[in-house]
Backbone as XML, in Angstrom:
<?xml version="1.0"?>
<chain id="A" units="angstrom">
  <residue number="1" name="UNK">
    <atom name="N" x="-34.241" y="58.400" z="-74.854"/>
    <atom name="CA" x="-34.219" y="57.234" z="-73.991"/>
    <atom name="C" x="-35.632" y="56.665" z="-73.917"/>
  </residue>
  <residue number="2" name="UNK">
    <atom name="N" x="-35.778" y="55.386" z="-74.195"/>
    <atom name="CA" x="-37.078" y="54.730" z="-74.191"/>
    <atom name="C" x="-37.251" y="53.960" z="-72.891"/>
  </residue>
  <residue number="3" name="UNK">
    <atom name="N" x="-38.221" y="54.366" z="-72.082"/>
    <atom name="CA" x="-38.457" y="53.706" z="-70.806"/>
    <atom name="C" x="-39.625" y="52.746" z="-70.938"/>
  </residue>
  <residue number="4" name="UNK">
    <atom name="N" x="-39.417" y="51.524" z="-70.480"/>
    <atom name="CA" x="-40.485" y="50.532" z="-70.481"/>
    <atom name="C" x="-40.762" y="50.124" z="-69.046"/>
  </residue>
  <residue number="5" name="UNK">
    <atom name="N" x="-42.039" y="49.887" z="-68.765"/>
    <atom name="CA" x="-42.403" y="49.455" z="-67.420"/>
    <atom name="C" x="-42.386" y="47.932" z="-67.365"/>
  </residue>
  <residue number="6" name="UNK">
    <atom name="N" x="-42.068" y="47.413" z="-66.206"/>
    <atom name="CA" x="-42.101" y="45.971" z="-66.010"/>
    <atom name="C" x="-43.533" y="45.482" z="-66.164"/>
  </residue>
  <residue number="7" name="UNK">
    <atom name="N" x="-43.726" y="44.266" z="-66.667"/>
    <atom name="CA" x="-45.091" y="43.764" z="-66.897"/>
    <atom name="C" x="-45.967" y="43.725" z="-65.652"/>
  </residue>
  <residue number="8" name="UNK">
    <atom name="N" x="-45.383" y="43.541" z="-64.477"/>
    <atom name="CA" x="-46.183" y="43.470" z="-63.259"/>
    <atom name="C" x="-46.399" y="44.828" z="-62.600"/>
  </residue>
  <residue number="9" name="UNK">
    <atom name="N" x="-45.820" y="45.884" z="-63.185"/>
    <atom name="CA" x="-45.974" y="47.228" z="-62.626"/>
    <atom name="C" x="-47.306" y="47.815" z="-63.073"/>
  </residue>
  <residue number="10" name="UNK">
    <atom name="N" x="-48.095" y="48.298" z="-62.136"/>
    <atom name="CA" x="-49.412" y="48.844" z="-62.453"/>
    <atom name="C" x="-49.310" y="50.270" z="-62.952"/>
  </residue>
  <residue number="11" name="UNK">
    <atom name="N" x="-50.175" y="50.596" z="-63.917"/>
    <atom name="CA" x="-50.244" y="51.964" z="-64.401"/>
    <atom name="C" x="-51.277" y="52.710" z="-63.565"/>
  </residue>
  <residue number="12" name="UNK">
    <atom name="N" x="-51.037" y="53.982" z="-63.362"/>
    <atom name="CA" x="-51.997" y="54.777" z="-62.609"/>
    <atom name="C" x="-53.180" y="55.131" z="-63.495"/>
  </residue>
  <residue number="13" name="UNK">
    <atom name="N" x="-54.355" y="55.067" z="-62.915"/>
    <atom name="CA" x="-55.576" y="55.410" z="-63.624"/>
    <atom name="C" x="-56.047" y="56.749" z="-63.084"/>
  </residue>
  <residue number="14" name="UNK">
    <atom name="N" x="-56.257" y="57.691" z="-63.988"/>
    <atom name="CA" x="-56.740" y="59.002" z="-63.573"/>
    <atom name="C" x="-58.246" y="59.041" z="-63.803"/>
  </residue>
  <residue number="15" name="UNK">
    <atom name="N" x="-59.000" y="59.237" z="-62.732"/>
    <atom name="CA" x="-60.457" y="59.311" z="-62.819"/>
    <atom name="C" x="-60.880" y="60.774" z="-62.871"/>
  </residue>
  <residue number="16" name="UNK">
    <atom name="N" x="-61.755" y="61.087" z="-63.821"/>
    <atom name="CA" x="-62.159" y="62.475" z="-64.026"/>
    <atom name="C" x="-63.681" y="62.602" z="-63.986"/>
  </residue>
  <residue number="17" name="UNK">
    <atom name="N" x="-64.193" y="63.727" z="-63.497"/>
    <atom name="CA" x="-65.642" y="63.952" z="-63.434"/>
    <atom name="C" x="-66.209" y="64.372" z="-64.796"/>
  </residue>
  <residue number="18" name="UNK">
    <atom name="N" x="-67.515" y="64.409" z="-64.881"/>
    <atom name="CA" x="-68.209" y="64.754" z="-66.124"/>
    <atom name="C" x="-67.790" y="66.120" z="-66.655"/>
  </residue>
  <residue number="19" name="UNK">
    <atom name="N" x="-67.537" y="67.066" z="-65.779"/>
    <atom name="CA" x="-67.147" y="68.410" z="-66.208"/>
    <atom name="C" x="-65.829" y="68.370" z="-66.991"/>
  </residue>
  <residue number="20" name="UNK">
    <atom name="N" x="-64.890" y="67.566" z="-66.543"/>
    <atom name="CA" x="-63.604" y="67.446" z="-67.229"/>
    <atom name="C" x="-63.775" y="66.663" z="-68.531"/>
  </residue>
  <residue number="21" name="UNK">
    <atom name="N" x="-64.605" y="65.616" z="-68.511"/>
    <atom name="CA" x="-64.906" y="64.866" z="-69.737"/>
    <atom name="C" x="-65.470" y="65.828" z="-70.785"/>
  </residue>
  <residue number="22" name="UNK">
    <atom name="N" x="-66.423" y="66.657" z="-70.381"/>
    <atom name="CA" x="-67.023" y="67.628" z="-71.294"/>
    <atom name="C" x="-65.973" y="68.571" z="-71.853"/>
  </residue>
  <residue number="23" name="UNK">
    <atom name="N" x="-65.057" y="69.003" z="-71.019"/>
    <atom name="CA" x="-64.003" y="69.907" z="-71.455"/>
    <atom name="C" x="-63.082" y="69.235" z="-72.483"/>
  </residue>
  <residue number="24" name="UNK">
    <atom name="N" x="-62.709" y="68.002" z="-72.224"/>
    <atom name="CA" x="-61.844" y="67.257" z="-73.146"/>
    <atom name="C" x="-62.521" y="67.078" z="-74.502"/>
  </residue>
  <residue number="25" name="UNK">
    <atom name="N" x="-63.823" y="66.778" z="-74.475"/>
    <atom name="CA" x="-64.557" y="66.519" z="-75.714"/>
    <atom name="C" x="-65.144" y="67.784" z="-76.334"/>
  </residue>
  <residue number="26" name="UNK">
    <atom name="N" x="-64.983" y="68.905" z="-75.643"/>
    <atom name="CA" x="-65.510" y="70.187" z="-76.110"/>
    <atom name="C" x="-67.026" y="70.129" z="-76.322"/>
  </residue>
  <residue number="27" name="UNK">
    <atom name="N" x="-67.714" y="69.593" z="-75.317"/>
    <atom name="CA" x="-69.176" y="69.487" z="-75.330"/>
    <atom name="C" x="-69.720" y="69.961" z="-73.991"/>
  </residue>
  <residue number="28" name="UNK">
    <atom name="N" x="-71.034" y="70.051" z="-73.897"/>
    <atom name="CA" x="-71.712" y="70.427" z="-72.666"/>
    <atom name="C" x="-71.750" y="69.227" z="-71.719"/>
  </residue>
  <residue number="29" name="UNK">
    <atom name="N" x="-71.761" y="69.479" z="-70.422"/>
    <atom name="CA" x="-71.821" y="68.398" z="-69.433"/>
    <atom name="C" x="-73.067" y="67.534" z="-69.643"/>
  </residue>
  <residue number="30" name="UNK">
    <atom name="N" x="-74.166" y="68.154" z="-69.967"/>
    <atom name="CA" x="-75.396" y="67.397" z="-70.188"/>
    <atom name="C" x="-75.240" y="66.411" z="-71.356"/>
  </residue>
  <residue number="31" name="UNK">
    <atom name="N" x="-74.454" y="66.799" z="-72.353"/>
    <atom name="CA" x="-74.212" y="65.923" z="-73.499"/>
    <atom name="C" x="-73.414" y="64.688" z="-73.096"/>
  </residue>
  <residue number="32" name="UNK">
    <atom name="N" x="-72.546" y="64.825" z="-72.101"/>
    <atom name="CA" x="-71.802" y="63.664" z="-71.601"/>
    <atom name="C" x="-72.785" y="62.600" z="-71.132"/>
  </residue>
  <residue number="33" name="UNK">
    <atom name="N" x="-73.787" y="63.008" z="-70.371"/>
    <atom name="CA" x="-74.777" y="62.055" z="-69.858"/>
    <atom name="C" x="-75.608" y="61.465" z="-70.994"/>
  </residue>
  <residue number="34" name="UNK">
    <atom name="N" x="-75.912" y="62.252" z="-72.010"/>
    <atom name="CA" x="-76.651" y="61.741" z="-73.169"/>
    <atom name="C" x="-75.811" y="60.726" z="-73.945"/>
  </residue>
  <residue number="35" name="UNK">
    <atom name="N" x="-74.518" y="61.040" z="-74.110"/>
    <atom name="CA" x="-73.620" y="60.105" z="-74.787"/>
    <atom name="C" x="-73.596" y="58.769" z="-74.046"/>
  </residue>
  <residue number="36" name="UNK">
    <atom name="N" x="-73.556" y="58.831" z="-72.720"/>
    <atom name="CA" x="-73.497" y="57.622" z="-71.908"/>
    <atom name="C" x="-74.714" y="56.723" z="-72.158"/>
  </residue>
  <residue number="37" name="UNK">
    <atom name="N" x="-75.872" y="57.344" z="-72.380"/>
    <atom name="CA" x="-77.099" y="56.585" z="-72.593"/>
    <atom name="C" x="-77.302" y="56.176" z="-74.053"/>
  </residue>
  <residue number="38" name="UNK">
    <atom name="N" x="-76.850" y="57.010" z="-74.996"/>
    <atom name="CA" x="-77.205" y="56.803" z="-76.397"/>
    <atom name="C" x="-76.090" y="56.288" z="-77.296"/>
  </residue>
  <residue number="39" name="UNK">
    <atom name="N" x="-74.871" y="56.323" z="-76.850"/>
    <atom name="CA" x="-73.749" y="55.863" z="-77.680"/>
    <atom name="C" x="-73.147" y="54.616" z="-77.035"/>
  </residue>
  <residue number="40" name="UNK">
    <atom name="N" x="-73.391" y="53.453" z="-77.633"/>
    <atom name="CA" x="-72.931" y="52.203" z="-77.015"/>
    <atom name="C" x="-71.403" y="52.089" z="-76.883"/>
  </residue>
  <residue number="41" name="UNK">
    <atom name="N" x="-70.653" y="52.806" z="-77.724"/>
    <atom name="CA" x="-69.196" y="52.714" z="-77.643"/>
    <atom name="C" x="-68.580" y="53.775" z="-76.732"/>
  </residue>
  <residue number="42" name="UNK">
    <atom name="N" x="-69.408" y="54.625" z="-76.120"/>
    <atom name="CA" x="-68.895" y="55.648" z="-75.202"/>
    <atom name="C" x="-68.460" y="54.974" z="-73.900"/>
  </residue>
  <residue number="43" name="UNK">
    <atom name="N" x="-67.276" y="55.325" z="-73.394"/>
    <atom name="CA" x="-66.791" y="54.687" z="-72.157"/>
    <atom name="C" x="-67.772" y="54.858" z="-70.992"/>
  </residue>
  <residue number="44" name="UNK">
    <atom name="N" x="-67.987" y="53.777" z="-70.286"/>
    <atom name="CA" x="-68.884" y="53.804" z="-69.138"/>
    <atom name="C" x="-68.122" y="54.280" z="-67.904"/>
  </residue>
  <residue number="45" name="UNK">
    <atom name="N" x="-68.794" y="55.032" z="-67.057"/>
    <atom name="CA" x="-68.124" y="55.562" z="-65.868"/>
    <atom name="C" x="-68.025" y="54.547" z="-64.742"/>
  </residue>
  <residue number="46" name="UNK">
    <atom name="N" x="-67.221" y="54.910" z="-63.778"/>
    <atom name="CA" x="-67.111" y="54.152" z="-62.547"/>
    <atom name="C" x="-67.989" y="54.859" z="-61.524"/>
  </residue>
  <residue number="47" name="UNK">
    <atom name="N" x="-68.931" y="54.138" z="-60.954"/>
    <atom name="CA" x="-69.806" y="54.730" z="-59.936"/>
    <atom name="C" x="-69.498" y="54.062" z="-58.604"/>
  </residue>
  <residue number="48" name="UNK">
    <atom name="N" x="-68.798" y="54.785" z="-57.758"/>
    <atom name="CA" x="-68.395" y="54.221" z="-56.468"/>
    <atom name="C" x="-69.436" y="54.477" z="-55.387"/>
  </residue>
  <residue number="49" name="UNK">
    <atom name="N" x="-70.028" y="55.648" z="-55.420"/>
    <atom name="CA" x="-71.019" y="56.050" z="-54.432"/>
    <atom name="C" x="-72.101" y="56.816" z="-55.159"/>
  </residue>
  <residue number="50" name="UNK">
    <atom name="N" x="-73.260" y="57.010" z="-54.523"/>
    <atom name="CA" x="-74.238" y="57.916" z="-55.141"/>
    <atom name="C" x="-73.604" y="59.300" z="-55.295"/>
  </residue>
  <residue number="51" name="UNK">
    <atom name="N" x="-73.841" y="59.915" z="-56.411"/>
    <atom name="CA" x="-73.330" y="61.253" z="-56.715"/>
    <atom name="C" x="-71.813" y="61.298" z="-56.891"/>
  </residue>
  <residue number="52" name="UNK">
    <atom name="N" x="-71.185" y="60.126" z="-57.115"/>
    <atom name="CA" x="-69.750" y="60.065" z="-57.413"/>
    <atom name="C" x="-69.576" y="59.232" z="-58.668"/>
  </residue>
  <residue number="53" name="UNK">
    <atom name="N" x="-69.482" y="59.900" z="-59.788"/>
    <atom name="CA" x="-69.317" y="59.234" z="-61.072"/>
    <atom name="C" x="-68.064" y="59.792" z="-61.727"/>
  </residue>
  <residue number="54" name="UNK">
    <atom name="N" x="-67.172" y="58.905" z="-62.102"/>
    <atom name="CA" x="-65.910" y="59.309" z="-62.713"/>
    <atom name="C" x="-65.605" y="58.401" z="-63.900"/>
  </residue>
  <residue number="55" name="UNK">
    <atom name="N" x="-64.902" y="58.975" z="-64.877"/>
    <atom name="CA" x="-64.476" y="58.235" z="-66.057"/>
    <atom name="C" x="-62.969" y="58.074" z="-66.031"/>
  </residue>
  <residue number="56" name="UNK">
    <atom name="N" x="-62.507" y="57.008" z="-66.643"/>
    <atom name="CA" x="-61.080" y="56.792" z="-66.822"/>
    <atom name="C" x="-60.623" y="57.743" z="-67.928"/>
  </residue>
  <residue number="57" name="UNK">
    <atom name="N" x="-59.697" y="58.633" z="-67.617"/>
    <atom name="CA" x="-59.256" y="59.637" z="-68.578"/>
    <atom name="C" x="-58.678" y="58.998" z="-69.840"/>
  </residue>
  <residue number="58" name="UNK">
    <atom name="N" x="-57.922" y="57.927" z="-69.692"/>
    <atom name="CA" x="-57.315" y="57.265" z="-70.853"/>
    <atom name="C" x="-58.392" y="56.727" z="-71.799"/>
  </residue>
  <residue number="59" name="UNK">
    <atom name="N" x="-59.481" y="56.190" z="-71.247"/>
    <atom name="CA" x="-60.576" y="55.685" z="-72.087"/>
    <atom name="C" x="-61.266" y="56.818" z="-72.843"/>
  </residue>
  <residue number="60" name="UNK">
    <atom name="N" x="-61.443" y="57.956" z="-72.186"/>
    <atom name="CA" x="-62.075" y="59.112" z="-72.839"/>
    <atom name="C" x="-61.183" y="59.625" z="-73.969"/>
  </residue>
  <residue number="61" name="UNK">
    <atom name="N" x="-59.888" y="59.752" z="-73.707"/>
    <atom name="CA" x="-58.963" y="60.224" z="-74.733"/>
    <atom name="C" x="-58.904" y="59.248" z="-75.908"/>
  </residue>
  <residue number="62" name="UNK">
    <atom name="N" x="-58.912" y="57.961" z="-75.610"/>
    <atom name="CA" x="-58.902" y="56.946" z="-76.661"/>
    <atom name="C" x="-60.183" y="57.027" z="-77.491"/>
  </residue>
  <residue number="63" name="UNK">
    <atom name="N" x="-61.321" y="57.188" z="-76.832"/>
    <atom name="CA" x="-62.605" y="57.297" z="-77.536"/>
    <atom name="C" x="-62.612" y="58.540" z="-78.439"/>
  </residue>
  <residue number="64" name="UNK">
    <atom name="N" x="-62.106" y="59.636" z="-77.919"/>
    <atom name="CA" x="-62.052" y="60.888" z="-78.686"/>
    <atom name="C" x="-61.174" y="60.744" z="-79.928"/>
  </residue>
  <residue number="65" name="UNK">
    <atom name="N" x="-60.059" y="60.042" z="-79.796"/>
    <atom name="CA" x="-59.094" y="59.943" z="-80.891"/>
    <atom name="C" x="-59.378" y="58.820" z="-81.875"/>
  </residue>
  <residue number="66" name="UNK">
    <atom name="N" x="-60.352" y="57.964" z="-81.569"/>
    <atom name="CA" x="-60.707" y="56.874" z="-82.464"/>
    <atom name="C" x="-61.750" y="57.341" z="-83.468"/>
  </residue>
  <residue number="67" name="UNK">
    <atom name="N" x="-61.469" y="57.142" z="-84.766"/>
    <atom name="CA" x="-62.441" y="57.615" z="-85.787"/>
    <atom name="C" x="-63.718" y="56.805" z="-85.791"/>
  </residue>
</chain>
């Protein structure tokens, strides 16, 4: 069964911390921060408050799977 969402229905965005990003990419947490500064195509995080930085999980997975 193929389920399609209505065009006006919002998709949920899962925000993940650097530790989870590192786990998904199989790298060190410090490397996540280096990627953010040195790789222009690396997804940029959402910074809502000081010391609260999260990435969109779908963007990280897409970046990982793109050659």
